[in-house]
N, C-alpha and C positions, 0 to 999 in steps of 0.2 A: 490364812490357815496354813498354807504351804510353808511359810517362813517359820511358823511356830513348830511345825513337825520337824523341820530340818534342825532345830535347836535341841531336840530331844536326844539325850545321851543314853548310852548303854546302862549307866548307873540309874538314870531316871526310870527306864523300863524295868530294871531289876527291882527297884524299890516299889514300883506299882504292882508288880507280880507278887512280891512278898506281902504287900498290904491287902490285895484284893483276891488272891487265889489261895485255896487251901485244899489239901488232899483229904482233910479230915472227913468231909462229907461228900466226897467224890463218888458218884455212881460208876461202877465198873461192870462190864458184861463179859463173862467167860462162856465160850462154847466148848463143852467137854463131852466126851464119850461117856464118862462115868462121873457125873456131877456130884453124886453123894460122896464119892471118895475125895474129890477135890475139896468139897465143903469140910470134910473131916480133917484134911491136911491143913487147910487155912485156919481152922479153929485151933488145931494143936499148936500152931505158932512155933514150930520147930525149925531147925536149920533146913534151908532149901537150896541145894547146890545150883549154881548158875552155870550153864553149859555154853561153850563157844564152838561153833562149827570149824573155825580156823584156829591155828595155834596163835595165841596172843602173847603179849609181853608179861613179864613177871608183875609189873605194876597193875596191869589189867586183871591178872589172876588174883592179886591181893585185894583189888576192889571188888571182884566177884565174891570173894569170901566175906567181905564186909556186907555186901548186899544180901547174900544168902542168910546171914545171921540177923538181919533186921527183924524186929518184932513188929508185927502188924497190929496186934491188939484188936482183932476183929471179933465182935460180939455175935452170938448165935442168931439173934433176931435180925442181924444185918445181911444175912445170906438167904436169898430166896431162890429156890430152884424152880424154873419154869421151862415148859417145852420151847424150843427155839422159835417156833412160829408165833408164840405169844409174847416174846420178849419186847418187841417194839409195837405191839398192838394196843397197848394201854397208854 
């Protein structure tokens, strides 16, 4: 088995990830002070600026603009607001 693992390439791993993983049905948990406001913003699907604590390169800034403009396409029934203590209880 060790010999087989040593033969795996980065390309092999990338192909496996693309084949078997998808963010389409990925559950995500947000802890927010104002969950209703966050829900409203997520459903609006408008530009969301990406902030950096440190000054970054122009290339990073350009990438942040692209990321902030991504449309998530989240549907109303996909967002459930729960008290934090119940998130992992079910």
